[in-house]
N, C-alpha and C positions, 0 to 999 in steps of 0.2 A: 653850630661851630663848623668852621671849614677845616679841611685836613688834606694831607698829601698822601693818603693811604693808597689811592688808585695808582698814583705815579710810582710810589715805592714798590708796589706789587708788580706793576708792569716792568719795572727795571730788572726784576728777578725772574721774569717770564712765568709768574704764578697767575693762575686764574683765581676767581673768588673762592671756589671750592677748595683749592690748595691751601689758601690762607686760612679759611675757616677750619679745616682739619688741624692745622698747626696750632690754632688758638683755642680749639675746643668749642667752637660756636657754629651756628648754621651759616650757610651761604647767604641766606636772606639777611642775617644780621650784618654781614660784611657789606652787602649791597646798601642796606639802610645807613650804615656809618659813612660809606663813601659818598652817598648822595646827600648827606646832611640831615636825613630824616630821623636819625637816632644818634644820641651822644653816648659813647661807651661808658660803662662804669669805670671808676678809678682803677680797680684791679685789672680790668680788661685793657685799659689804656696803658698800664704798666707792662702787661704781657706783650702788647703790640710794640711798644717802644723797645723792650728787651729783644724781641725777635729781630727787629731791624737795626739794633745797635745804636739807637738814637734816644734822645730825651723826648718826653711827652711834648714839650714845647716845640720841638723840631718837626713834629708830625701834626699836631693839632693847633689851629690858629683861632683865637677869639675873633668873633665878627665885630 
């Protein structure tokens, strides 16, 4: 699944560690999500969407 996470994070001048801390996950998890190697769980996807004030569909795009 493709996503806009890296772009959204960069717009806020956050590094992967900053985002990981806010979401309660590891930096490696953020990297894996951004590179498409890992799809987040639904609860994590909702936390990401809430953090950015967007819907899940605005962040994650089906291939």
